[in-house]
C-alpha positions in Angstrom: -22.2 17.8 -2.7 -18.6 17.6 -2.4 -16.4 14.0 -3.3 -17.4 11.1 -4.7 -21.6 10.5 -5.7 -21.2 6.4 -7.0 -19.7 4.5 -4.5 -19.4 0.7 -4.4 -18.7 -0.9 -1.6 -17.1 -4.2 -2.0 -17.7 -4.8 2.1 -20.2 -4.3 4.6 -18.2 -2.1 7.1 -18.1 0.2 3.7 -22.0 0.3 3.3 -22.9 0.4 7.0 -20.6 3.3 8.0 -21.9 5.0 5.2 -25.3 4.7 6.5 -24.4 5.8 9.6 -22.7 9.1 8.4 -26.0 9.8 6.6 -24.1 9.4 2.8 -26.1 6.1 1.9 -27.1 7.8 -1.6 -24.2 7.6 -2.5 -24.0 4.3 -2.9 -24.2 2.7 -6.0 -23.4 -0.6 -5.2 -22.5 -3.1 -2.0 -21.3 -6.6 -1.6 -23.8 -9.8 -1.4 -22.5 -10.1 2.4 -23.8 -7.1 3.2 -26.7 -7.3 5.5 -25.9 -4.2 7.5 -28.0 -2.3 8.0 -31.0 -4.5 6.3 -32.2 -1.9 4.0 -29.2 -1.9 1.6 -29.8 -5.3 0.9 -33.5 -4.2 -0.3 -32.4 -0.4 -1.9 -28.9 -1.1 -3.1 -28.0 -3.5 -6.2 -25.1 -6.6 -5.4 -22.6 -6.2 -7.7 -19.9 -8.7 -6.0 -19.4 -11.3 -3.4 -16.2 -10.8 -1.1 -13.5 -12.4 -2.5 -15.3 -12.1 -6.8 -16.6 -9.5 -8.0 -18.9 -8.9 -11.5 -16.7 -6.5 -12.8 -19.3 -6.0 -15.7 -21.8 -5.1 -12.9 -19.8 -2.8 -10.9 -18.5 -0.6 -14.1 -22.7 -0.4 -15.0 -23.2 1.6 -11.8 -20.4 3.7 -12.7 -18.7 4.1 -9.6 -16.7 6.9 -9.2 -15.1 5.5 -6.3 -14.8 1.2 -4.8 -14.2 1.1 -1.4 -12.7 -2.6 -0.2 -11.4 -4.4 2.7 -7.6 -6.2 3.2 -5.7 -8.0 0.9 -8.6 -10.6 0.3 -9.3 -8.1 -2.6 -6.2 -6.7 -4.3 -6.8 -8.6 -7.2 -10.3 -7.4 -7.6 -9.2 -3.6 -6.4 -5.9 -4.1 -9.4 -8.6 -5.1 -11.9 -10.5 -1.9 -11.4 -7.7 0.4 -11.1 -6.6 -1.3 -14.6 -10.4 -0.2 -15.5 -9.8 3.2 -14.6 -11.6 3.5 -11.4 -10.7 5.1 -8.1 -10.0 2.4 -5.6 -9.7 3.0 -1.6 -8.5 -0.8 0.1 -8.9 0.2 4.0 -7.2 -2.9 6.4 -8.8 -2.1 10.0 -7.8 -5.1 12.1 -8.1 -3.5 15.4 -10.6 -1.1 17.2 -8.1 2.1 16.3 -8.1 0.6 13.0 -12.1 0.9 12.6 -11.9 4.5 13.9 -9.2 5.4 11.3 -11.7 3.7 8.6 -14.3 5.9 9.5 -12.6 9.0 10.2 -11.4 8.4 6.4 -14.2 7.3 4.9 -15.7 10.6 7.0 -13.2 12.6 4.9 -13.6 11.1 1.5 -17.1 11.9 1.7 -16.8 15.3 3.5 -18.5 13.8 6.7 -15.6 14.7 8.8 -18.1 16.2 11.7 -20.6 13.2 11.3 -17.5 10.5 11.5 -16.1 12.3 14.5 -19.4 12.3 16.1 -19.9 8.5 15.4 -16.6 7.3 16.8 -17.1 9.3 20.0 -20.2 7.6 19.9 -18.7 3.9 19.8 -16.0 5.3 22.1 -18.5 6.1 24.9 -20.4 2.7 24.4 -17.2 0.6 24.7 -16.1 2.3 27.8 -19.8 2.0 29.3 -19.2 -2.1 28.6 -15.6 -1.6 29.9 -17.1 -0.2 33.2 -20.1 -2.8 33.3 -17.6 -5.7 32.5 -15.3 -4.5 36.0 -18.2 -5.8 37.9 -18.0 -9.1 36.5 -17.7 -11.9 39.2 -15.2 -13.8 36.8 -13.7 -13.6 33.2 -15.6 -16.2 31.1 -13.4 -18.2 28.8 -14.7 -17.2 25.3 -14.0 -18.7 21.8 -14.9 -16.8 18.4 -15.0 -17.8 15.3 -15.7 -16.2 12.2 -15.7 -18.5 9.2 -15.7 -22.1 9.4 -13.6 -22.8 5.7 -10.9 -21.8 6.2 -11.3 -21.8 10.0 -10.7 -18.0 11.0 -10.8 -17.0 14.8 -8.1 -15.0 16.6 -8.9 -11.7 14.7 -7.6 -8.6 16.3 -10.8 -6.4 17.0 -12.9 -9.3 18.2 -10.5 -10.2 20.6 -10.0 -6.7 21.9 -13.8 -6.6 21.8 -13.9 -9.9 24.2 -11.5 -8.7 26.4 -13.3 -4.7 26.9 -16.2 -6.7 27.4 -14.4 -9.2 30.7 -13.9 -12.0 28.6 -10.5 -13.9 28.0 -10.3 -15.0 24.2 -9.6 -18.8 24.0 -7.5 -17.8 21.1 -6.2 -14.7 21.1 -2.4 -15.5 20.2 -4.0 -16.7 16.6 
C-alpha cells in the first residue's frame, strides 16, 4: 500500500472522505467532533477537538500524516510540524474547494480513481437537486446557522447548496 499508513484527521471532512474512498484502515485518530460516518466514533480513537488537540494523544497513535482544516487549526498544525510530523491543512470554503480536497486526499492515499468517481457521484447528485429545484413554484428564504457562539452563518458552500436547491440564503453576503 502506497502513501501514508497512519493518518490523524483533525476535522470530520477528511475522516468521512477517507471512509467514502474505502481508505478508513489508514485512519489512526479522529476529532471528537467527528460524527460521520457513525462507525468512525466507535472504531477510531479521539485525539483532538476542533481547535484543541492533545499532542500526547496524537503522538501516541504514531501518525505519518495529520490532516486538518483552515486557519483555526494553524497553531495545532505548527506544533505538530515542530514535532516532526507531516501536516496538511485543507481550506475548502465552497463546492469547488470540496472537490479539490477530495481530489488531493485521493492523491495522497493513491486512490485517484475512487476520488474521481466520488466527485462525479457528488456532481451528479447536485445536478439532480438543481433540476428538481428548477420545478419549485417559489424560492424559499433560508437562514442557516452553523454555530451559535460565536455566531457563524453565510458559509460559502452552504450558500451555494441553498441556491442550488432553489432557496435564497438570507445572509449570503456575510
